[in-house]
C-alpha positions in Angstrom: 22.3 81.8 63.7 25.5 83.3 62.6 26.3 86.6 64.2 27.7 89.2 61.8 29.1 92.7 62.1 26.3 95.3 62.6 23.8 92.8 63.7 21.5 94.0 66.5 21.1 91.6 69.4 18.7 91.8 72.3 20.3 90.6 75.4 18.8 89.2 78.6 18.6 92.7 80.0 16.1 93.6 77.2 18.6 96.1 75.7 19.6 96.1 72.1 23.3 96.0 71.3 25.1 96.4 67.9 27.9 94.0 67.0 30.6 96.5 66.4 33.7 94.2 66.1 34.4 90.5 65.7 37.4 88.3 66.4 37.6 84.6 65.7 40.1 82.3 67.5 40.0 78.6 67.1 36.4 77.5 67.8 35.4 80.7 69.6 34.0 83.9 68.4 34.5 87.1 70.3 32.3 90.2 70.0 32.4 93.8 71.0 28.8 94.9 71.6 27.7 98.5 72.0 24.3 99.5 73.4 22.2 101.1 70.6 20.8 103.8 72.9 23.8 104.3 75.2 27.2 104.1 73.4 29.2 104.0 76.7 27.5 100.7 77.5 30.0 98.2 75.9 30.1 94.5 76.4 32.9 92.1 75.3 31.7 88.5 75.0 32.4 85.1 73.6 30.6 82.2 72.1 31.3 78.8 70.6 27.9 78.3 69.1 26.6 81.8 68.3 23.6 81.2 70.6 25.0 81.6 74.1 27.0 84.7 74.7 29.2 84.9 77.8 30.5 88.2 79.0 34.3 88.4 79.4 35.7 90.1 82.5 39.3 89.1 82.1 41.2 92.3 81.5 44.2 90.5 79.9 41.9 88.7 77.4 40.1 91.9 76.6 43.4 93.7 76.1 44.6 91.0 73.7 41.3 91.3 71.7 41.5 95.0 71.2 43.9 95.0 68.2 41.8 92.2 66.6 38.6 94.3 67.1 40.4 97.3 65.7 41.3 95.3 62.6 37.8 94.0 62.3 36.4 97.5 62.2 39.1 98.8 59.9 38.8 95.9 57.4 35.0 96.1 57.3 35.1 99.7 55.9 31.9 100.4 57.9 33.3 103.8 58.9 33.9 104.8 55.2 30.4 106.2 54.8 31.2 108.6 57.7 34.6 109.6 56.2 36.4 108.2 59.2 39.8 106.7 58.4 41.4 104.7 61.1 45.2 104.7 61.2 47.2 101.5 61.1 48.2 100.2 64.5 51.8 100.3 65.4 53.3 96.9 66.1 54.7 97.8 69.5 52.1 100.3 70.6 
């Protein structure tokens, strides 16, 4: 199963999460998941097989993924229908 942007995944906690951003590095995929019912419940995870998701708790790795997640959201144009335009990230921000 290939995980795509806006897919809804049910995790082991029986909660549904929306794939809100994706980053791919080498043979790993990284996802930002947001709980469908509680948007402050956010999980950053990784997988090499799109079957087993592992939550990431390493703050440096999460920090390094944020610009990639931002780009994923911006490039997908999923916010266009809401008339939300994301600014470009500054290189040294």
